C-alpha positions in Angstrom: 51.8 -50.2 44.9 53.0 -50.7 41.3 50.3 -51.1 38.7 50.2 -54.4 36.9 51.7 -55.0 33.5 48.9 -55.2 30.9 49.6 -56.8 27.5 48.7 -54.2 24.8 49.3 -54.8 21.1 50.8 -52.0 19.2 49.5 -50.5 16.0 52.6 -51.7 14.0 54.0 -55.2 13.9 57.1 -54.7 11.9 59.2 -55.3 15.1 58.3 -58.5 16.9 59.3 -57.0 20.2 56.7 -54.2 19.9 53.9 -56.4 21.2 53.6 -57.9 24.7 51.9 -61.0 23.7 51.1 -63.1 20.6 48.8 -65.5 22.3 46.1 -63.2 23.7 42.7 -63.5 22.1 41.3 -60.5 20.2 38.8 -59.8 23.0 41.4 -60.1 25.7 43.7 -57.8 23.7 40.9 -55.2 23.2 40.0 -55.3 26.9 43.7 -55.0 27.9 44.2 -52.1 25.5 41.1 -50.3 26.9 42.2 -50.9 30.5 45.7 -49.6 29.7 44.4 -46.4 28.1 42.1 -45.8 31.1 45.0 -46.4 33.5 47.2 -43.8 31.7 44.3 -41.4 31.4 44.0 -41.4 35.2 47.7 -40.6 35.4 47.4 -37.8 32.8 44.4 -36.3 34.6 46.4 -36.2 37.8 49.3 -34.6 36.0 47.1 -31.9 34.6 45.7 -31.2 38.1 49.2 -31.1 39.6 50.5 -28.8 36.8 47.6 -26.4 37.5 48.4 -26.3 41.2 52.1 -25.6 40.5 51.2 -22.8 38.1 48.8 -21.2 40.6 51.5 -21.3 43.3 54.1 -19.8 41.0 51.8 -17.0 39.9 51.0 -16.2 43.5 54.6 -16.2 44.5 55.7 -14.0 41.5 52.8 -11.6 42.2 54.0 -11.1 45.8 57.7 -10.9 44.9 59.4 -7.6 45.4 63.0 -8.3 44.4 65.3 -6.1 46.4 68.7 -7.5 45.5 70.5 -9.8 43.1 69.6 -12.9 45.0 65.9 -12.1 44.9 66.1 -11.2 41.2 67.7 -14.5 40.5 65.0 -16.4 42.4 62.3 -14.5 40.5 64.0 -15.3 37.2 64.1 -19.0 38.1 60.5 -19.0 39.0 59.6 -17.3 35.7 61.7 -20.0 33.9 59.8 -22.8 35.7 56.5 -21.2 34.8 57.5 -21.0 31.2 58.6 -24.7 31.3 55.2 -25.8 32.7 53.3 -23.7 30.3 55.1 -25.2 27.3 54.6 -28.8 28.7 50.9 -29.0 27.8 51.8 -31.2 24.7 53.4 -34.3 26.0 52.8 -33.6 29.7 53.0 -37.4 30.0 54.4 -39.5 27.2 56.0 -42.5 28.7 56.3 -45.0 31.5 58.9 -47.5 32.7 58.2 -50.5 35.0 61.3 -51.7 36.9 62.2 -55.2 38.0 61.9 -53.9 41.5 58.2 -53.1 41.1 58.8 -49.4 40.6 56.7 -47.4 38.1 57.8 -44.0 36.7 56.0 -41.8 34.3 58.0 -39.5 32.0 57.0 -36.1 30.6 58.3 -32.9 29.1 58.6 -31.3 32.5 59.0 -32.8 35.9 56.0 -32.7 38.3 56.8 -33.3 42.0 54.4 -35.2 44.3 52.1 -33.4 46.7 54.6 -33.6 49.6 58.4 -33.8 49.8 58.1 -37.5 50.8 56.1 -38.5 47.7 57.7 -39.9 44.6 57.6 -37.5 41.6 54.3 -37.7 39.7 56.2 -37.2 36.4 59.9 -37.4 35.8 61.5 -34.8 33.5 62.7 -36.6 30.4 66.2 -35.1 30.9 66.7 -36.5 34.4 69.3 -39.4 34.7 66.6 -41.7 36.0 64.7 -41.3 32.7 67.5 -42.4 30.4 66.6 -46.2 30.3 63.4 -45.2 28.7 65.5 -44.3 25.6 68.2 -46.9 25.8 67.0 -50.1 27.4 66.6 -53.2 25.1 65.6 -56.8 25.7 69.3 -57.7 25.5 70.2 -54.8 27.9 67.0 -54.1 29.9 68.9 -51.8 32.4 66.6 -52.9 35.3 63.4 -52.5 33.4 60.8 -55.1 32.5 58.6 -52.9 30.4 58.6 -49.6 28.5 55.3 -48.0 27.6 54.8 -45.1 25.2 51.7 -43.0 25.9 50.2 -41.2 23.0 48.1 -38.2 23.8 46.2 -35.5 22.1 45.9 -32.6 24.5 44.3 -33.9 27.7 43.3 -37.2 26.2 45.2 -40.5 26.0 44.6 -41.9 22.5 46.8 -45.0 22.7 49.6 -46.9 24.3 52.4 -49.0 23.0 54.1 -51.5 25.2 57.5 -53.2 24.9 58.5 -56.1 27.2 62.1 -55.9 28.1 62.4 -59.1 30.1 61.5 -61.6 27.4 65.1 -62.3 26.2 64.2 -61.5 22.6 66.7 -60.4 20.0 67.9 -56.9 20.2 66.2 -54.3 18.0 67.4 -51.2 16.3 64.3 -49.3 17.3 63.0 -48.2 20.7 59.2 -47.7 20.9 58.6 -48.6 17.3 54.9 -48.2 17.3 55.0 -44.7 18.7 57.9 -43.8 16.5 56.3 -44.9 13.3 53.0 -43.3 14.2 54.9 -40.0 14.7 56.7 -40.4 11.4 53.5 -41.0 9.5 51.9 -37.8 10.7 51.5 -35.0 8.2 54.3 -32.4 8.0 53.2 -28.9 9.0 56.2 -26.9 7.7 57.6 -26.6 11.2 59.8 -29.0 13.0 58.3 -30.7 16.0 59.8 -32.2 19.1 60.8 -35.9 19.4 61.1 -36.0 23.1 58.8 -39.1 23.3 60.5 -41.0 20.5 64.3 -40.4 20.7 66.2 -43.5 19.8 69.2 -45.0 21.5 71.9 -43.7 19.3 70.2 -40.3 19.3 69.9 -40.2 23.1 73.7 -41.0 23.3 74.3 -37.8 21.4 71.8 -35.8 23.5 73.5 -36.7 26.7 77.1 -36.7 25.6 79.7 -34.8 27.6 79.6 -31.1 26.8 83.3 -30.4 27.7 84.8 -31.5 24.4 83.6 -30.6 20.9 81.2 -33.2 19.4 80.8 -33.8 15.6 77.7 -35.8 14.7 77.7 -37.4 11.2 74.3 -38.4 10.0 72.7 -38.9 6.6 69.3 -37.7 5.5 66.4 -38.3 7.9 68.6 -39.5 10.8 67.3 -36.8 13.1 70.5 -34.7 13.3 68.7 -31.4 13.9 66.2 -32.8 16.3 69.0 -34.4 18.3 71.0 -31.2 18.4 68.1 -29.2 19.7 67.1 -31.7 22.3 70.8 -31.8 23.3 70.5 -28.0 24.0 67.5 -28.6 26.2 69.3 -31.4 28.0 72.5 -29.4 28.6 70.6 -26.4 29.9 68.8 -28.8 32.3 71.9 -30.7 33.4 74.3 -27.8 33.4 72.3 -24.7 34.5 75.4 -22.5 34.4 75.3 -22.6 30.6 72.2 -20.5 30.7 74.2 -17.6 32.2 75.9 -17.1 28.8 73.2 -18.6 26.6 73.4 -21.0 23.7 74.0 -20.1 20.1 72.3 -22.2 17.4 73.8 -21.6 13.9 71.8 -22.7 10.9 72.4 -22.5 7.2 69.6 -20.0 6.4 66.9 -17.9 7.8 64.3 -20.2 6.3 65.8 -23.1 8.2 65.9 -21.2 11.5 62.2 -20.4 11.0 61.5 -24.1 10.4 63.1 -25.1 13.8 62.1 -21.9 15.7 59.5 -23.4 18.0 61.4 -26.6 19.0 63.4 -25.1 21.9 60.6 -22.9 23.3 58.4 -26.0 23.2 61.0 -27.7 25.3 60.9 -24.8 27.8 64.2 -23.2 26.7 64.6 -19.5 25.8 68.2 -18.7 26.6 69.0 -19.3 22.9 70.2 -17.1 20.1 69.6 -18.4 16.6 71.7 -17.0 13.7 73.5 -17.8 10.5 77.2 -17.2 9.9 76.2 -14.3 7.7 74.5 -12.5 10.7 77.0 -13.1 13.4 78.7 -9.7 13.2 76.3 -7.0 14.3 75.7 -4.4 11.7 77.2 -6.4 8.9 75.1 -8.2 6.2 76.3 -9.6 2.9 74.8 -7.7 0.0 76.5 -9.3 -3.0 77.4 -12.7 -4.3 80.8 -13.8 -5.5 82.3 -16.6 -7.6 82.7 -20.0 -6.0 86.5 -20.0 -6.5 86.9 -16.7 -4.7 84.6 -17.8 -1.9 86.8 -20.9 -1.5 90.0 -18.9 -1.4 88.6 -16.5 1.3 87.2 -19.4 3.3 90.6 -21.0 4.0 92.1 -20.9 7.5 95.3 -19.5 6.2 93.7 -16.0 6.5 94.2 -16.1 10.2 98.0 -15.8 10.0 97.6 -13.4 7.0 95.5 -11.0 9.1 97.8 -11.3 12.1 100.8 -10.3 10.0 98.7 -7.4 8.5 97.7 -6.1 11.9 101.2 -6.3 13.2 102.3 -4.1 10.2 99.8 -1.5 11.3 101.7 -0.8 14.6 104.2 2.2 14.3 107.9 1.8 14.0 110.3 2.7 16.8 111.2 6.1 15.5 111.3 9.2 17.8 107.9 10.8 18.8 107.6 14.6 18.8 105.0 16.1 21.2 104.0 19.6 22.1 102.5 20.8 25.4 101.9 24.4 26.3 103.9 25.5 23.3 106.9 23.5 24.4 108.3 20.8 22.2 109.4 17.4 23.7 111.0 14.5 21.9 110.7 10.9 23.1 113.7 9.2 21.7 114.0 5.7 20.2 114.9 4.1 23.5 111.9 5.7 25.2 109.5 4.7 22.3 110.9 1.2 22.5 110.2 1.2 26.3 106.6 2.4 25.6 106.1 -0.3 23.0 107.2 -3.0 25.5 104.2 -2.1 27.6 102.1 -3.6 24.8 103.6 -7.1 25.1 100.9 -9.6 25.8 98.1 -7.1 25.2 96.7 -9.1 22.3 94.5 -6.9 20.2 95.8 -3.8 18.4 93.7 -1.3 20.3 94.4 -2.9 23.7 98.1 -2.6 22.8 97.6 1.0 21.7 95.9 1.9 25.0 98.8 0.5 27.0 101.4 2.3 24.9 99.5 5.6 25.0 99.3 5.4 28.8 103.1 4.8 28.8 103.6 7.7 26.5 101.6 10.0 28.8 103.9 8.8 31.7 107.0 9.5 29.7 105.8 13.0 28.7 104.9 13.7 32.3 108.4 12.8 33.4 109.8 14.9 30.6 107.8 18.0 31.6 108.7 17.5 35.3 112.4 17.1 34.4 112.4 20.2 32.3 110.7 22.2 35.1 113.3 20.9 37.5 116.1 21.9 35.1 114.7 25.4 34.6 114.4 25.8 38.4 118.0 24.7 38.9 119.2 27.3 36.3 117.2 30.0 38.0 118.7 29.1 41.4 122.2 29.3 40.0 121.6 32.8 38.6 119.7 34.4 41.4 121.2 33.1 44.7 121.9 36.6 45.9 118.4 37.8 45.1 117.0 34.7 46.9 119.2 35.4 49.9 118.0 39.0 50.3 114.4 37.7 49.9 114.9 35.2 52.7 116.2 38.0 55.0 113.2 40.1 54.2 110.8 37.3 55.0 112.6 36.6 58.2 112.3 40.2 59.3 108.5 40.3 58.6 106.3 41.1 61.5 104.0 38.7 63.3 101.1 39.7 61.2 102.3 37.5 58.3 99.9 34.6 57.7 101.0 31.1 56.6 100.0 30.4 53.0 99.6 26.6 53.2 101.5 26.2 50.0 103.3 22.9 49.2 105.2 21.2 46.5 106.3 23.4 43.6 104.6 26.4 45.1 107.3 26.3 47.8 110.4 24.7 46.3 109.6 24.1 42.6 109.7 20.3 43.0 106.4 18.6 41.8 104.6 16.6 44.4 102.8 13.4 43.7 99.5 15.4 43.4 101.2 17.8 41.0 102.4 15.0 38.9 99.0 13.3 38.8 97.4 16.6 37.8 100.0 17.2 35.1 99.4 13.7 33.7 95.6 14.2 33.6 96.2 17.4 31.7 98.5 15.7 29.2 95.9 12.9 28.7 93.2 15.5 27.9 95.4 17.8 25.8 94.1 17.9 22.1 97.5 18.5 20.6 99.1 15.6 22.4 96.1 13.4 21.4 96.4 14.4 17.8 100.1 13.6 17.7 99.6 10.2 19.3 96.7 9.4 16.9 98.9 10.3 13.9 101.6 8.1 15.3 99.4 5.1 16.3 96.0 5.7 14.8 92.7 3.9 15.7 91.7 1.5 13.0 88.3 0.4 11.6 88.0 -3.3 10.7 85.9 -2.7 7.6 88.1 0.0 6.2 91.3 -2.0 6.8 89.9 -5.2 5.3 88.7 -3.4 2.2 92.2 -1.8 1.9 93.9 -5.2 2.2 91.6 -7.1 -0.2 91.9 -4.6 -3.0 95.7 -4.1 -2.8 97.7 -6.8 -4.5 100.9 -5.5 -3.1 99.7 -5.8 0.5 98.4 -9.3 -0.2 101.7 -10.4 -1.8 103.5 -9.1 1.4 101.2 -10.6 4.0 99.7 -13.6 2.2 102.6 -15.5 0.7 100.4 -18.7 1.0 98.3 -17.4 -2.0 99.4 -17.8 -5.6 99.6 -14.8 -7.9 96.5 -16.0 -9.7 94.6 -16.3 -6.4 95.6 -12.8 -5.3 94.4 -11.5 -8.6 91.0 -13.2 -8.2 90.6 -11.7 -4.7 91.7 -8.2 -5.8 89.2 -8.3 -8.7 86.3 -8.6 -6.3 84.4 -5.3 -5.9 84.6 -5.0 -2.1 83.5 -1.3 -2.3 80.1 -2.5 -3.6 79.3 -4.3 -0.3 80.4 -7.4 1.5 80.0 -11.0 0.4 79.3 -14.0 2.6 82.9 -15.0 2.7 84.0 -11.5 3.8 82.0 -11.8 7.1 84.4 -14.3 8.8 87.4 -12.1 7.6 85.8 -9.0 9.1 85.1 -10.9 12.3 88.7 -12.1 12.6 90.1 -8.7 11.8 87.8 -7.0 14.3 89.0 -9.5 16.9 92.6 -8.8 16.1 92.1 -5.1 16.2 89.8 -5.0 19.3 87.4 -2.2 19.9 88.8 1.3 20.5 88.5 2.0 24.2 88.1 -1.8 24.8 89.5 -1.7 28.3 86.8 0.7 29.4 84.1 -1.1 27.5 85.2 -4.4 29.0 85.0 -2.9 32.5 81.5 -1.6 31.8 80.5 -5.0 30.4 81.8 -6.7 33.5 79.8 -4.3 35.6 76.7 -4.9 33.5 77.3 -8.7 33.8 77.5 -8.4 37.6 74.1 -6.6 37.7 72.4 -8.5 34.9 73.5 -12.1 35.1 71.2 -12.7 38.1 68.3 -11.2 36.2 69.1 -13.1 33.0 69.6 -16.5 34.6 66.6 -18.5 33.5 65.2 -15.3 31.9 66.6 -16.2 28.5 64.9 -13.8 26.2 66.7 -10.7 27.6 70.0 -12.5 27.7 69.6 -13.7 24.1 68.8 -10.2 23.0 71.9 -8.8 24.7 74.1 -11.5 23.4 72.9 -11.0 19.8 74.0 -7.3 20.0 77.5 -8.1 21.1 80.1 -9.3 18.5 82.4 -10.9 21.0 79.8 -12.4 23.3 81.1 -15.8 24.7 78.3 -18.3 24.7 78.0 -21.3 27.1 77.4 -23.7 24.2 77.2 -23.5 20.4 75.2 -25.8 18.1 76.1 -25.8 14.4 73.6 -27.4 12.1 74.5 -28.3 8.5 78.1 -28.0 9.8 79.5 -29.5 6.6 78.9 -26.2 4.9 81.2 -24.1 7.0 84.5 -22.9 5.7 87.7 -22.9 7.7 87.3 -19.2 8.6 83.7 -19.7 9.6 84.8 -22.5 12.0 87.2 -20.0 13.6 84.3 -17.6 13.9 82.3 -20.3 15.8 85.2 -21.0 18.2 85.6 -17.3 18.8 82.1 -17.3 20.2 82.7 -20.2 22.5 86.3 -20.2 23.8 85.6 -23.3 25.9 84.9 -25.2 22.7 81.7 -26.6 24.1 80.4 -27.2 20.6 77.9 -29.6 19.0 78.2 -29.8 15.2 75.8 -31.9 13.3 75.8 -32.5 9.5 76.3 -34.8 6.6 79.6 -34.4 4.8 78.0 -36.0 1.8 75.4 -33.2 1.5 78.1 -30.5 1.3 77.4 -27.9 -1.4 79.5 -24.9 -0.4 82.7 -23.9 -2.2 85.2 -25.3 0.3 87.1 -28.5 -0.6 86.8 -30.5 2.6 85.6 -34.1 2.0 85.8 -35.4 5.6 85.3 -34.1 9.1 89.0 -34.1 10.0 89.7 -31.7 7.2 86.7 -29.6 8.0 87.2 -29.0 11.8 90.7 -29.8 12.9 92.1 -26.3 12.2 89.6 -24.7 14.5 88.9 -27.5 17.0 92.4 -29.2 17.1 92.5 -32.9 18.0 90.1 -32.8 21.0 86.9 -33.3 19.0 84.9 -36.5 19.0 82.7 -38.0 16.3 79.4 -39.8 16.7 77.4 -41.4 13.8 73.7 -41.6 13.3 73.0 -44.7 11.2 69.3 -45.0 11.0 67.1 -43.0 8.6 63.6 -42.3 10.2 62.3 -39.8 7.7 63.0 -41.0 4.2 61.3 -44.3 3.1 63.4 -47.3 2.3 62.4 -47.3 -1.4 63.7 -43.7 -1.8 67.0 -44.4 0.1 67.7 -47.3 -2.3 68.0 -44.7 -5.1 70.8 -42.8 -3.4 73.6 -45.4 -3.5 74.7 -44.6 -7.1 74.3 -40.9 -6.4 76.6 -41.1 -3.3 79.2 -43.0 -5.3 79.2 -40.3 -8.0 79.6 -37.7 -5.3 82.8 -39.5 -4.1 81.4 -40.4 -0.7 83.3 -42.7 1.6 80.2 -43.2 3.8 77.4 -45.7 3.7 73.9 -44.2 3.4 71.8 -44.6 6.5 69.5 -47.6 6.8 65.8 -46.7 6.4 63.4 -48.1 9.0 60.2 -47.7 7.1 58.6 -48.3 3.7 57.0 -45.8 1.4 53.2 -45.6 1.1 53.6 -44.9 -2.6 56.5 -46.1 -4.8 58.9 -43.4 -6.2 57.9 -42.4 -9.7 59.4 -40.6 -12.7 57.7 -38.6 -15.5 59.3 -37.1 -18.6 58.6 -33.9 -20.4 60.3 -31.5 -22.8 61.5 -28.0 -21.9 58.3 -26.2 -22.8 56.1 -28.6 -21.0 58.1 -28.7 -17.8 56.3 -26.0 -15.7 52.8 -27.3 -16.5 53.7 -31.0 -15.8 55.3 -30.0 -12.5 52.3 -27.9 -11.5 49.9 -30.8 -12.4 51.9 -33.3 -10.4 52.1 -30.9 -7.4 48.3 -30.4 -7.6 47.8 -34.2 -7.3 50.1 -34.4 -4.3 48.5 -31.5 -2.5 45.2 -33.2 -2.7 46.6 -36.6 -1.7 48.5 -35.1 1.3 45.7 -32.7 2.5 46.9 -31.1 5.7 50.5 -31.9 5.0 53.2 -30.3 2.9 54.6 -30.6 -0.7 57.9 -29.2 -1.9 59.7 -28.9 -5.2 63.5 -29.0 -5.7 65.1 -28.0 -9.0 68.3 -26.6 -10.5 68.9 -22.9 -9.6 68.1 -21.8 -13.2 64.6 -23.3 -13.1 63.5 -22.2 -9.6 62.1 -18.7 -10.6 60.0 -20.1 -13.4 58.6 -23.0 -11.3 57.7 -20.6 -8.5 55.4 -18.7 -10.9 53.8 -22.0 -12.0 53.1 -23.5 -8.6 50.1 -22.8 -6.3 50.6 -20.5 -3.3 52.1 -22.3 -0.4 54.2 -24.9 -2.4 57.8 -23.9 -2.2 60.3 -24.3 -5.1 63.9 -24.1 -4.2 67.4 -25.2 -5.1 69.0 -28.2 -3.4 71.1 -25.9 -1.2 68.0 -24.0 -0.1 66.1 -27.3 0.7 68.8 -28.7 2.9 67.5 -29.6 6.3 63.8 -29.3 5.3 61.3 -32.0 4.8 57.8 -32.4 3.2 55.3 -35.2 3.0 55.9 -35.4 -0.7 58.7 -33.9 -2.8 59.1 -33.4 -6.6 62.6 -33.3 -7.9 62.7 -31.5 -11.2 65.5 -32.1 -13.8 67.7 -34.3 -11.6 70.4 -34.3 -14.4 70.4 -30.5 -14.2 70.9 -30.6 -10.4 73.8 -33.1 -10.8 75.4 -30.8 -13.3 75.7 -27.9 -10.8 78.8 -27.4 -8.7 79.0 -30.3 -6.2 75.8 -31.3 -8.0 75.8 -35.0 -7.0 75.8 -33.9 -3.4 72.9 -31.6 -4.2 71.0 -34.4 -5.9 71.5 -36.6 -2.8 69.9 -33.8 -0.8 67.0 -33.3 -3.2 66.1 -37.0 -3.4 65.8 -37.3 0.4 63.4 -34.5 1.4 60.2 -36.5 1.5 58.7 -38.5 4.3 56.1 -40.3 2.2 56.4 -39.9 -1.6 59.0 -38.9 -4.1 58.4 -37.9 -7.7 61.0 -37.0 -10.3 60.3 -35.0 -13.5 63.0 -35.6 -16.2 63.4 -32.9 -18.8 64.5 -34.3 -22.1 
């Protein structure tokens, strides 16, 4: 039987739809609230018991499992994945409930919990299941078959509150879903780690989470709109809805290691481990940037035009069609131009340089085998012409031999000088293993190393003028002036990746075969056993992921976007960012310019328009900053007010560190248990770090991107605005706080 709807007032009354009744007396409301909490506590207790039963069953099954084949391995991996999912579901085991017009009642949680028997309704529905979607999207105007939504707030095993929303009252539509629970979550202290938002996702966020994964999705969202949270919950949803994606894993690209550490626990908390996190700088195994470079050079190297440049350069590395001289057993052989041309035709459609080389070398071995066999036949023919009489006398002698002569069993060239198929195969194997032949072929078509060839190209103005006509003479001079021999820069990594892809790995055909064999043996083990898969994927430069998430996507250059697509040829990509927060050297000012070279015209755009993190009073400061940044977008609309109004203090150069330290000390005390951060121009960061207490970070606007603190102090906003793309940086700096913003102006 469905349980009755109980009117429960919420803790926040900003949204009139967030309470079920405005006529209940205080006593009645208190009683109803207590009854609702007790009701949900009973459900939560049952969920904990059921979770314990399921875990006991899983442990027993896994303890008895003795996988003997791939199918058994796959089943064990799925069981381990389910166990991890249940273990991570202890926070938010039950967080919501929906009551349908048909009298149905469903509870939602981080992991699904089936009933005691197959005929029972699920005790808890997984938040990613299709039946759970109305919890995130239903409104009074569009109730989607619901008459009430309830948010259940828990602390461990205890229900600490409920927030009800009637959906059948015909009230005006609202921009927020579960406002009481949402605002309670937003008011919590920040811990320095991103948390999950599975209980408070909003409608426009849920639309992104469940969007079709078959075409690239670009999500534009201003500060505090939940872009990162949405992207990570989308990963969890896609792995749930499309389990095959787990076979290849998901790549999450972030702007910095600090940022990846900040979000590190979100996906494991959602039960997902088949995930590799990286930055664009760490995507090529064994390569790490060790030097900086000027912004103008980084911008030049980031352009997509380098793809055709590198293709032309690699094509020039292939040998010309001149004759090829080879020596075998002291005998010289020449493959003429026609034969060399025929060998080179074997490379058509091979793609990478080394794959083409392998095909051509195999054809050269075939041609040399034919040449050796032809010469042997020619020599035999000459011998037969000169010694017919001798051979005749030999035949007569053999015919007159007595019966004691034994058959030799000889065949092929042992009898008549003509090479049999077995002889030819043996000759070909000997040619393939001959060091002299190998040396001659290597000199003619050498193996190439991507790092060596890229360094040669970048420091040779003549080569660049030949292969990069798209660059001006001045741009070529700026590139050549970079000290590539002193290490790689960040913008070199995508060039290395592209060149490595065009060259391919030496022996790539054999490596690919081994990889396929490994996949056949390992995929069953890795399915739902994501940590092992993630480790293997991270070691492989050309690993093809099932899905890629790009956070702070506005920072990627054209060449970095191609690097992303190279890792997901299906283009199952989710990119989230804010084009108005771009601080990198590239010149793109809208998403079309940023992604079209790599994604073509198949990508779709979604916008997040509500700011949940940054208070309204702070967002009101950003309009003039956005206009100075040249933005064509409206800032997101904030849904909450600040507890403390934004403030400004002034100081001189000498007094700046002390004033900032004093202001930070006040904020640390006021937001005890939370976090405080400082954003400043790059030139001031080192000095401020020395002045601040341990645990309070000071960083540039670029470093602060994607992070949030309870309180933020922006030091020298004019200095930030004066940096390259500084108005974009100031927009970032002003929007890092969830509660309080202070600015220190340096006169």
